[in-house]
N, C-alpha and C positions, 0 to 999 in steps of 0.2 A: 760342191764341184761343179761344173758346167752343165752337168745331166741332170742336177737336183739330188733329191734323196733316192738314193737308187737300191736297191737289194732290203728294203726296209718294208715291213708289213703294213699295206693299205696305200703304199705308194704306186704309182703307174710300172707297169713292166712286173710286178710281183705275184700276180696272179695265176694259179696253176693252171699249166698247159692241160688245153680240151683232152687231149689225148691220154692224158696222166690222171684224170678224174678220180678220186679215191672211192673205193666202191664200199658199201654200207658196212657200216662196222668197223672200218680201216681206220688205224692212227693216223693222223695229222699234227705233225709238229709246227708250231708258229715260231719262228725265231727273231727275236727282237733287233739282231746284228748280223753279222758276217758268220760266225760259226755254229753250230745247229746245238752243242750242250750248254750255252753259257743262259742262264735265267730260261731253261724250258725244260721238260720232265724228260727229255730225251735217255740220258742214262737209267732213271728210276726205269721207264719203258723197257730197255734191253736188259736191263737188269732182270726183271718181271719176267721176261721171255729167256733169261738164261744165256743170250746171246756171248758169243764169245769172238767172233770174225764178222766184220763188215764188208760190203763191197759199196763202191763209190761211184756214183755219177751224178754229171749235174755240171751247172754252173756258178758262176765262174771258178776254171781250176785255180787260178793263183791265189783268188782273193776265198771266197764261200768253201770250195769244196777243201782247201790246204788248211783254213781255217777249223773246220769242224773234223778234219781227219788229223791233226796235230793233237786236238783235243781228245780224239777218240784213242790216239796213242798211248797218251799219258795215262788215258784211264785204263788201260791194259788190254785193248782190244786187239786182234791182228787185223790189220786191215790191205784191201787189194783196193785199185785205183783202176778202171776201166778208161783204158787210153782212148779208145773209139766212142766210148759216152760222157766225155768231158770234153768241154770247150773253153778257152782261155778267152778274155774281153779283145783281145787282138792275136789273129794267128801266131805272130810270133813270138809269142809270150808261152804256148802251148806244152812245145819240146823241151825248153827249160825246166817248167812247173812240173812235168812228168817227172824229169833227171832227177831234180831235187828229192823227191818220193825216196827214190833208191840209194842214195847217195849212203856211204859207210855202212855197206852191207843191207840196205835196207830199213835205214832207220825209221824211216815214216811209212814201212810196210813195203810192197809191191804193187807192180804197174803190171796189168795183162789186159789184152783184148777181152771184147765179151765171147764171141766161141770159145776160145781157149777156158776161160771160166765155168760157161757151161757144160764143155767137156768134162773138166775137172770134177765139178758139182754130179755128173749125171754118174761118174766112175765112182764117186764116193757113195752116193746112193745105192750103187749095186752091188755094192762091197759087204 
């Protein structure tokens, strides 16, 4: 496209944001395309951790987040996408991209804001 090879490892703009630099021992998944499951060890890592639920944040909502979310749902993970921690390539695409997740009773999971997810996680931890 006109912007070159975007969202591809090694290309400009694909670097990890400084505030999200991985800590020592933290797993980093390098994805060759738009979805984080394709041709990566992500599913094996999650299975080793016995993960059943995933929380999605990131960019772009309508491309990379959707691709990875759909792959996760197909693999049986329960998914929540954070409405205030995702962003579309164009602001006008964000609302429809989030709306697509919850169609048909939540076919691709649910959409929540970060604060509501944190409240839920705290309640679960104290139960």
